[in-house]
mmCIF file of the N, C-alpha and C atoms, coordinates in Angstrom:
data_MODEL
# 
_entry.id   MODEL 
# 
loop_
_atom_site.group_PDB 
_atom_site.id 
_atom_site.type_symbol 
_atom_site.label_atom_id 
_atom_site.label_alt_id 
_atom_site.label_comp_id 
_atom_site.label_asym_id 
_atom_site.label_entity_id 
_atom_site.label_seq_id 
_atom_site.pdbx_PDB_ins_code 
_atom_site.Cartn_x 
_atom_site.Cartn_y 
_atom_site.Cartn_z 
_atom_site.occupancy 
_atom_site.B_iso_or_equiv 
_atom_site.pdbx_formal_charge 
_atom_site.auth_seq_id 
_atom_site.auth_comp_id 
_atom_site.auth_asym_id 
_atom_site.auth_atom_id 
_atom_site.pdbx_PDB_model_num 
ATOM 1   N N  . MET A 1 1  ? 78.993 130.609 106.978 1.00 0.00 ? 1  MET A N  1 
ATOM 2   C CA . MET A 1 1  ? 79.125 131.309 106.068 1.00 0.00 ? 1  MET A CA 1 
ATOM 3   C C  . MET A 1 1  ? 80.416 130.853 105.941 1.00 0.00 ? 1  MET A C  1 
ATOM 4   N N  . ILE A 1 2  ? 81.606 130.352 104.760 1.00 0.00 ? 2  ILE A N  1 
ATOM 5   C CA . ILE A 1 2  ? 82.798 130.597 104.935 1.00 0.00 ? 2  ILE A CA 1 
ATOM 6   C C  . ILE A 1 2  ? 83.093 130.575 103.135 1.00 0.00 ? 2  ILE A C  1 
ATOM 7   N N  . TYR A 1 3  ? 84.008 131.718 103.055 1.00 0.00 ? 3  TYR A N  1 
ATOM 8   C CA . TYR A 1 3  ? 84.765 132.274 101.490 1.00 0.00 ? 3  TYR A CA 1 
ATOM 9   C C  . TYR A 1 3  ? 86.190 131.891 101.603 1.00 0.00 ? 3  TYR A C  1 
ATOM 10  N N  . VAL A 1 4  ? 86.579 130.805 99.873  1.00 0.00 ? 4  VAL A N  1 
ATOM 11  C CA . VAL A 1 4  ? 87.749 130.042 100.142 1.00 0.00 ? 4  VAL A CA 1 
ATOM 12  C C  . VAL A 1 4  ? 88.502 131.627 99.577  1.00 0.00 ? 4  VAL A C  1 
ATOM 13  N N  . ILE A 1 5  ? 89.281 132.132 100.573 1.00 0.00 ? 5  ILE A N  1 
ATOM 14  C CA . ILE A 1 5  ? 90.772 133.157 99.762  1.00 0.00 ? 5  ILE A CA 1 
ATOM 15  C C  . ILE A 1 5  ? 91.490 132.191 98.526  1.00 0.00 ? 5  ILE A C  1 
ATOM 16  N N  . SER A 1 6  ? 91.903 130.937 99.120  1.00 0.00 ? 6  SER A N  1 
ATOM 17  C CA . SER A 1 6  ? 93.314 130.854 98.420  1.00 0.00 ? 6  SER A CA 1 
ATOM 18  C C  . SER A 1 6  ? 92.919 129.137 99.104  1.00 0.00 ? 6  SER A C  1 
ATOM 19  N N  . GLY A 1 7  ? 93.487 128.162 97.761  1.00 0.00 ? 7  GLY A N  1 
ATOM 20  C CA . GLY A 1 7  ? 93.572 126.478 98.071  1.00 0.00 ? 7  GLY A CA 1 
ATOM 21  C C  . GLY A 1 7  ? 92.609 126.113 97.937  1.00 0.00 ? 7  GLY A C  1 
ATOM 22  N N  . SER A 1 8  ? 92.909 124.528 97.971  1.00 0.00 ? 8  SER A N  1 
ATOM 23  C CA . SER A 1 8  ? 91.385 123.951 97.788  1.00 0.00 ? 8  SER A CA 1 
ATOM 24  C C  . SER A 1 8  ? 90.492 122.628 99.203  1.00 0.00 ? 8  SER A C  1 
ATOM 25  N N  . GLY A 1 9  ? 90.193 122.071 98.456  1.00 0.00 ? 9  GLY A N  1 
ATOM 26  C CA . GLY A 1 9  ? 90.310 120.984 99.643  1.00 0.00 ? 9  GLY A CA 1 
ATOM 27  C C  . GLY A 1 9  ? 89.008 120.069 99.380  1.00 0.00 ? 9  GLY A C  1 
ATOM 28  N N  . LYS A 1 10 ? 88.083 119.406 100.696 1.00 0.00 ? 10 LYS A N  1 
ATOM 29  C CA . LYS A 1 10 ? 87.362 119.282 101.019 1.00 0.00 ? 10 LYS A CA 1 
ATOM 30  C C  . LYS A 1 10 ? 86.597 119.310 102.443 1.00 0.00 ? 10 LYS A C  1 
ATOM 31  N N  . ILE A 1 11 ? 85.016 119.549 102.790 1.00 0.00 ? 11 ILE A N  1 
ATOM 32  C CA . ILE A 1 11 ? 84.941 119.449 103.926 1.00 0.00 ? 11 ILE A CA 1 
ATOM 33  C C  . ILE A 1 11 ? 83.359 118.031 104.017 1.00 0.00 ? 11 ILE A C  1 
ATOM 34  N N  . ILE A 1 12 ? 84.007 117.911 105.148 1.00 0.00 ? 12 ILE A N  1 
ATOM 35  C CA . ILE A 1 12 ? 83.694 116.046 105.797 1.00 0.00 ? 12 ILE A CA 1 
ATOM 36  C C  . ILE A 1 12 ? 82.056 116.761 106.398 1.00 0.00 ? 12 ILE A C  1 
ATOM 37  N N  . THR A 1 13 ? 80.635 116.151 105.639 1.00 0.00 ? 13 THR A N  1 
ATOM 38  C CA . THR A 1 13 ? 79.717 116.329 106.466 1.00 0.00 ? 13 THR A CA 1 
ATOM 39  C C  . THR A 1 13 ? 79.401 114.905 107.584 1.00 0.00 ? 13 THR A C  1 
ATOM 40  N N  . GLU A 1 14 ? 78.076 114.638 107.832 1.00 0.00 ? 14 GLU A N  1 
ATOM 41  C CA . GLU A 1 14 ? 77.572 113.262 108.321 1.00 0.00 ? 14 GLU A CA 1 
ATOM 42  C C  . GLU A 1 14 ? 77.017 112.593 107.526 1.00 0.00 ? 14 GLU A C  1 
ATOM 43  N N  . ASN A 1 15 ? 76.504 113.841 106.119 1.00 0.00 ? 15 ASN A N  1 
ATOM 44  C CA . ASN A 1 15 ? 75.548 113.479 105.433 1.00 0.00 ? 15 ASN A CA 1 
ATOM 45  C C  . ASN A 1 15 ? 76.061 113.446 104.172 1.00 0.00 ? 15 ASN A C  1 
ATOM 46  N N  . LYS A 1 16 ? 77.697 114.355 103.988 1.00 0.00 ? 16 LYS A N  1 
ATOM 47  C CA . LYS A 1 16 ? 77.703 114.431 102.470 1.00 0.00 ? 16 LYS A CA 1 
ATOM 48  C C  . LYS A 1 16 ? 79.393 115.505 102.427 1.00 0.00 ? 16 LYS A C  1 
ATOM 49  N N  . THR A 1 17 ? 80.107 115.284 101.049 1.00 0.00 ? 17 THR A N  1 
ATOM 50  C CA . THR A 1 17 ? 81.566 116.157 101.152 1.00 0.00 ? 17 THR A CA 1 
ATOM 51  C C  . THR A 1 17 ? 81.264 116.947 99.950  1.00 0.00 ? 17 THR A C  1 
ATOM 52  N N  . ILE A 1 18 ? 82.221 117.762 100.771 1.00 0.00 ? 18 ILE A N  1 
ATOM 53  C CA . ILE A 1 18 ? 81.493 119.261 99.883  1.00 0.00 ? 18 ILE A CA 1 
ATOM 54  C C  . ILE A 1 18 ? 82.803 119.535 99.501  1.00 0.00 ? 18 ILE A C  1 
ATOM 55  N N  . THR A 1 19 ? 83.491 119.349 98.315  1.00 0.00 ? 19 THR A N  1 
ATOM 56  C CA . THR A 1 19 ? 85.031 119.844 97.583  1.00 0.00 ? 19 THR A CA 1 
ATOM 57  C C  . THR A 1 19 ? 84.874 121.320 96.691  1.00 0.00 ? 19 THR A C  1 
ATOM 58  N N  . PHE A 1 20 ? 85.661 121.681 97.294  1.00 0.00 ? 20 PHE A N  1 
ATOM 59  C CA . PHE A 1 20 ? 86.353 123.087 96.830  1.00 0.00 ? 20 PHE A CA 1 
ATOM 60  C C  . PHE A 1 20 ? 87.550 123.600 96.893  1.00 0.00 ? 20 PHE A C  1 
ATOM 61  N N  . LYS A 1 21 ? 87.323 124.896 95.993  1.00 0.00 ? 21 LYS A N  1 
ATOM 62  C CA . LYS A 1 21 ? 88.801 125.354 95.125  1.00 0.00 ? 21 LYS A CA 1 
ATOM 63  C C  . LYS A 1 21 ? 88.321 126.980 95.971  1.00 0.00 ? 21 LYS A C  1 
ATOM 64  N N  . GLN A 1 22 ? 89.573 127.958 95.972  1.00 0.00 ? 22 GLN A N  1 
ATOM 65  C CA . GLN A 1 22 ? 89.645 129.653 95.442  1.00 0.00 ? 22 GLN A CA 1 
ATOM 66  C C  . GLN A 1 22 ? 88.312 129.990 95.334  1.00 0.00 ? 22 GLN A C  1 
ATOM 67  N N  . GLY A 1 23 ? 87.786 131.404 95.496  1.00 0.00 ? 23 GLY A N  1 
ATOM 68  C CA . GLY A 1 23 ? 86.199 131.851 95.444  1.00 0.00 ? 23 GLY A CA 1 
ATOM 69  C C  . GLY A 1 23 ? 85.174 131.016 95.360  1.00 0.00 ? 23 GLY A C  1 
ATOM 70  N N  . ASP A 1 24 ? 85.206 129.819 95.856  1.00 0.00 ? 24 ASP A N  1 
ATOM 71  C CA . ASP A 1 24 ? 83.703 129.675 96.099  1.00 0.00 ? 24 ASP A CA 1 
ATOM 72  C C  . ASP A 1 24 ? 83.325 129.679 97.450  1.00 0.00 ? 24 ASP A C  1 
ATOM 73  N N  . ALA A 1 25 ? 82.183 130.136 97.541  1.00 0.00 ? 25 ALA A N  1 
ATOM 74  C CA . ALA A 1 25 ? 81.856 130.575 99.256  1.00 0.00 ? 25 ALA A CA 1 
ATOM 75  C C  . ALA A 1 25 ? 80.410 128.728 99.379  1.00 0.00 ? 25 ALA A C  1 
ATOM 76  N N  . ILE A 1 26 ? 80.412 128.360 100.693 1.00 0.00 ? 26 ILE A N  1 
ATOM 77  C CA . ILE A 1 26 ? 80.036 127.251 101.596 1.00 0.00 ? 26 ILE A CA 1 
ATOM 78  C C  . ILE A 1 26 ? 79.267 127.515 102.456 1.00 0.00 ? 26 ILE A C  1 
ATOM 79  N N  . LEU A 1 27 ? 78.071 126.547 102.808 1.00 0.00 ? 27 LEU A N  1 
ATOM 80  C CA . LEU A 1 27 ? 77.611 127.724 103.337 1.00 0.00 ? 27 LEU A CA 1 
ATOM 81  C C  . LEU A 1 27 ? 77.568 125.901 104.754 1.00 0.00 ? 27 LEU A C  1 
ATOM 82  N N  . ILE A 1 28 ? 77.579 125.789 105.983 1.00 0.00 ? 28 ILE A N  1 
ATOM 83  C CA . ILE A 1 28 ? 77.486 125.145 106.822 1.00 0.00 ? 28 ILE A CA 1 
ATOM 84  C C  . ILE A 1 28 ? 75.774 125.731 107.737 1.00 0.00 ? 28 ILE A C  1 
ATOM 85  N N  . ASP A 1 29 ? 75.073 124.243 107.825 1.00 0.00 ? 29 ASP A N  1 
ATOM 86  C CA . ASP A 1 29 ? 73.578 124.473 107.848 1.00 0.00 ? 29 ASP A CA 1 
ATOM 87  C C  . ASP A 1 29 ? 73.707 124.683 109.949 1.00 0.00 ? 29 ASP A C  1 
ATOM 88  N N  . LYS A 1 30 ? 73.237 125.370 110.930 1.00 0.00 ? 30 LYS A N  1 
ATOM 89  C CA . LYS A 1 30 ? 73.813 125.439 112.347 1.00 0.00 ? 30 LYS A CA 1 
ATOM 90  C C  . LYS A 1 30 ? 73.551 123.975 112.829 1.00 0.00 ? 30 LYS A C  1 
ATOM 91  N N  . GLY A 1 31 ? 74.278 123.932 113.321 1.00 0.00 ? 31 GLY A N  1 
ATOM 92  C CA . GLY A 1 31 ? 74.275 122.994 114.592 1.00 0.00 ? 31 GLY A CA 1 
ATOM 93  C C  . GLY A 1 31 ? 75.143 121.351 113.649 1.00 0.00 ? 31 GLY A C  1 
ATOM 94  N N  . GLU A 1 32 ? 75.520 121.929 112.500 1.00 0.00 ? 32 GLU A N  1 
ATOM 95  C CA . GLU A 1 32 ? 75.744 120.559 111.919 1.00 0.00 ? 32 GLU A CA 1 
ATOM 96  C C  . GLU A 1 32 ? 77.253 120.442 112.069 1.00 0.00 ? 32 GLU A C  1 
ATOM 97  N N  . LYS A 1 33 ? 77.880 118.735 112.896 1.00 0.00 ? 33 LYS A N  1 
ATOM 98  C CA . LYS A 1 33 ? 78.751 118.452 112.178 1.00 0.00 ? 33 LYS A CA 1 
ATOM 99  C C  . LYS A 1 33 ? 79.830 118.544 111.187 1.00 0.00 ? 33 LYS A C  1 
ATOM 100 N N  . TYR A 1 34 ? 81.095 119.250 111.322 1.00 0.00 ? 34 TYR A N  1 
ATOM 101 C CA . TYR A 1 34 ? 82.532 118.572 109.538 1.00 0.00 ? 34 TYR A CA 1 
ATOM 102 C C  . TYR A 1 34 ? 83.471 118.560 110.602 1.00 0.00 ? 34 TYR A C  1 
ATOM 103 N N  . ARG A 1 35 ? 84.547 118.642 109.191 1.00 0.00 ? 35 ARG A N  1 
ATOM 104 C CA . ARG A 1 35 ? 85.748 118.149 109.319 1.00 0.00 ? 35 ARG A CA 1 
ATOM 105 C C  . ARG A 1 35 ? 86.267 119.401 108.339 1.00 0.00 ? 35 ARG A C  1 
ATOM 106 N N  . TRP A 1 36 ? 87.120 119.382 108.488 1.00 0.00 ? 36 TRP A N  1 
ATOM 107 C CA . TRP A 1 36 ? 88.209 119.439 107.524 1.00 0.00 ? 36 TRP A CA 1 
ATOM 108 C C  . TRP A 1 36 ? 88.974 118.438 106.595 1.00 0.00 ? 36 TRP A C  1 
ATOM 109 N N  . ASP A 1 37 ? 89.578 118.943 105.051 1.00 0.00 ? 37 ASP A N  1 
ATOM 110 C CA . ASP A 1 37 ? 90.466 118.179 104.491 1.00 0.00 ? 37 ASP A CA 1 
ATOM 111 C C  . ASP A 1 37 ? 90.986 118.510 103.701 1.00 0.00 ? 37 ASP A C  1 
ATOM 112 N N  . ALA A 1 38 ? 91.827 119.947 103.892 1.00 0.00 ? 38 ALA A N  1 
ATOM 113 C CA . ALA A 1 38 ? 92.200 121.165 102.749 1.00 0.00 ? 38 ALA A CA 1 
ATOM 114 C C  . ALA A 1 38 ? 93.664 121.799 103.571 1.00 0.00 ? 38 ALA A C  1 
ATOM 115 N N  . VAL A 1 39 ? 94.227 122.783 102.322 1.00 0.00 ? 39 VAL A N  1 
ATOM 116 C CA . VAL A 1 39 ? 95.513 123.643 102.616 1.00 0.00 ? 39 VAL A CA 1 
ATOM 117 C C  . VAL A 1 39 ? 94.678 124.460 101.999 1.00 0.00 ? 39 VAL A C  1 
ATOM 118 N N  . CYS A 1 40 ? 94.254 125.759 103.136 1.00 0.00 ? 40 CYS A N  1 
ATOM 119 C CA . CYS A 1 40 ? 93.528 126.844 102.849 1.00 0.00 ? 40 CYS A CA 1 
ATOM 120 C C  . CYS A 1 40 ? 93.744 127.703 103.572 1.00 0.00 ? 40 CYS A C  1 
ATOM 121 N N  . ASN A 1 41 ? 93.447 129.143 102.580 1.00 0.00 ? 41 ASN A N  1 
ATOM 122 C CA . ASN A 1 41 ? 92.829 130.017 103.400 1.00 0.00 ? 41 ASN A CA 1 
ATOM 123 C C  . ASN A 1 41 ? 91.367 130.414 103.247 1.00 0.00 ? 41 ASN A C  1 
ATOM 124 N N  . VAL A 1 42 ? 90.202 130.758 104.054 1.00 0.00 ? 42 VAL A N  1 
ATOM 125 C CA . VAL A 1 42 ? 89.181 131.028 104.560 1.00 0.00 ? 42 VAL A CA 1 
ATOM 126 C C  . VAL A 1 42 ? 88.827 132.083 105.419 1.00 0.00 ? 42 VAL A C  1 
ATOM 127 N N  . VAL A 1 43 ? 87.499 132.798 104.992 1.00 0.00 ? 43 VAL A N  1 
ATOM 128 C CA . VAL A 1 43 ? 87.113 133.799 105.551 1.00 0.00 ? 43 VAL A CA 1 
ATOM 129 C C  . VAL A 1 43 ? 85.825 133.242 106.289 1.00 0.00 ? 43 VAL A C  1 
ATOM 130 N N  . MET A 1 44 ? 85.138 133.493 107.379 1.00 0.00 ? 44 MET A N  1 
ATOM 131 C CA . MET A 1 44 ? 84.160 132.249 107.900 1.00 0.00 ? 44 MET A CA 1 
ATOM 132 C C  . MET A 1 44 ? 83.662 133.623 108.845 1.00 0.00 ? 44 MET A C  1 
ATOM 133 N N  . ALA A 1 45 ? 81.997 133.218 108.447 1.00 0.00 ? 45 ALA A N  1 
ATOM 134 C CA . ALA A 1 45 ? 80.950 134.556 109.487 1.00 0.00 ? 45 ALA A CA 1 
ATOM 135 C C  . ALA A 1 45 ? 80.540 133.274 110.356 1.00 0.00 ? 45 ALA A C  1 
ATOM 136 N N  . CYS A 1 46 ? 80.589 133.023 111.358 1.00 0.00 ? 46 CYS A N  1 
ATOM 137 C CA . CYS A 1 46 ? 79.878 132.581 112.389 1.00 0.00 ? 46 CYS A CA 1 
ATOM 138 C C  . CYS A 1 46 ? 78.351 133.095 113.449 1.00 0.00 ? 46 CYS A C  1 
ATOM 139 N N  . SER A 1 47 ? 77.440 132.521 113.768 1.00 0.00 ? 47 SER A N  1 
ATOM 140 C CA . SER A 1 47 ? 76.728 133.194 114.335 1.00 0.00 ? 47 SER A CA 1 
ATOM 141 C C  . SER A 1 47 ? 76.023 132.077 114.942 1.00 0.00 ? 47 SER A C  1 
ATOM 142 N N  . PRO A 1 48 ? 76.155 131.802 115.817 1.00 0.00 ? 48 PRO A N  1 
ATOM 143 C CA . PRO A 1 48 ? 76.665 132.413 117.075 1.00 0.00 ? 48 PRO A CA 1 
ATOM 144 C C  . PRO A 1 48 ? 78.665 132.264 117.407 1.00 0.00 ? 48 PRO A C  1 
ATOM 145 N N  . ALA A 1 49 ? 78.938 133.520 117.979 1.00 0.00 ? 49 ALA A N  1 
ATOM 146 C CA . ALA A 1 49 ? 80.258 133.675 117.490 1.00 0.00 ? 49 ALA A CA 1 
ATOM 147 C C  . ALA A 1 49 ? 81.297 132.022 118.100 1.00 0.00 ? 49 ALA A C  1 
ATOM 148 N N  . TRP A 1 50 ? 82.174 131.642 116.961 1.00 0.00 ? 50 TRP A N  1 
ATOM 149 C CA . TRP A 1 50 ? 82.705 130.331 117.130 1.00 0.00 ? 50 TRP A CA 1 
ATOM 150 C C  . TRP A 1 50 ? 83.858 130.019 118.621 1.00 0.00 ? 50 TRP A C  1 
ATOM 151 N N  . THR A 1 51 ? 83.729 129.530 119.678 1.00 0.00 ? 51 THR A N  1 
ATOM 152 C CA . THR A 1 51 ? 85.333 129.704 121.077 1.00 0.00 ? 51 THR A CA 1 
ATOM 153 C C  . THR A 1 51 ? 85.873 128.869 120.312 1.00 0.00 ? 51 THR A C  1 
ATOM 154 N N  . PRO A 1 52 ? 87.039 128.505 121.165 1.00 0.00 ? 52 PRO A N  1 
ATOM 155 C CA . PRO A 1 52 ? 87.844 127.665 120.937 1.00 0.00 ? 52 PRO A CA 1 
ATOM 156 C C  . PRO A 1 52 ? 87.516 126.510 121.476 1.00 0.00 ? 52 PRO A C  1 
ATOM 157 N N  . LYS A 1 53 ? 86.623 126.579 122.285 1.00 0.00 ? 53 LYS A N  1 
ATOM 158 C CA . LYS A 1 53 ? 85.613 125.294 123.611 1.00 0.00 ? 53 LYS A CA 1 
ATOM 159 C C  . LYS A 1 53 ? 85.629 124.507 122.062 1.00 0.00 ? 53 LYS A C  1 
ATOM 160 N N  . GLN A 1 54 ? 85.128 125.193 120.988 1.00 0.00 ? 54 GLN A N  1 
ATOM 161 C CA . GLN A 1 54 ? 83.957 124.162 120.091 1.00 0.00 ? 54 GLN A CA 1 
ATOM 162 C C  . GLN A 1 54 ? 84.976 122.766 119.147 1.00 0.00 ? 54 GLN A C  1 
ATOM 163 N N  . HIS A 1 55 ? 86.568 123.975 119.090 1.00 0.00 ? 55 HIS A N  1 
ATOM 164 C CA . HIS A 1 55 ? 87.485 122.592 118.339 1.00 0.00 ? 55 HIS A CA 1 
ATOM 165 C C  . HIS A 1 55 ? 88.216 121.302 118.467 1.00 0.00 ? 55 HIS A C  1 
ATOM 166 N N  . LYS A 1 56 ? 88.261 120.637 117.965 1.00 0.00 ? 56 LYS A N  1 
ATOM 167 C CA . LYS A 1 56 ? 88.801 119.228 118.607 1.00 0.00 ? 56 LYS A CA 1 
ATOM 168 C C  . LYS A 1 56 ? 89.615 119.208 117.267 1.00 0.00 ? 56 LYS A C  1 
ATOM 169 N N  . MET A 1 57 ? 90.802 118.817 117.568 1.00 0.00 ? 57 MET A N  1 
ATOM 170 C CA . MET A 1 57 ? 91.483 118.313 116.507 1.00 0.00 ? 57 MET A CA 1 
ATOM 171 C C  . MET A 1 57 ? 91.497 116.311 116.381 1.00 0.00 ? 57 MET A C  1 
ATOM 172 N N  . VAL A 1 58 ? 91.759 116.314 115.683 1.00 0.00 ? 58 VAL A N  1 
ATOM 173 C CA . VAL A 1 58 ? 91.131 115.027 114.961 1.00 0.00 ? 58 VAL A CA 1 
ATOM 174 C C  . VAL A 1 58 ? 92.717 114.256 114.454 1.00 0.00 ? 58 VAL A C  1 
ATOM 175 N N  . LYS A 1 59 ? 93.241 112.887 114.451 1.00 0.00 ? 59 LYS A N  1 
ATOM 176 C CA . LYS A 1 59 ? 94.316 113.308 114.226 1.00 0.00 ? 59 LYS A CA 1 
ATOM 177 C C  . LYS A 1 59 ? 93.884 111.737 113.116 1.00 0.00 ? 59 LYS A C  1 
# 
């Protein structure tokens, strides 16, 4: 679950693109791969807990 505090952008998954703005809440399905194209501040609840090993920077 992601809540957008400020900013806007989009999240791209294998099946869809989700455009968001301040005040939106977004649900990412368990195991779904996604990437951010955004400038924003968010609060993200993760279960199981997120670890730095899961992060991959793509240029």
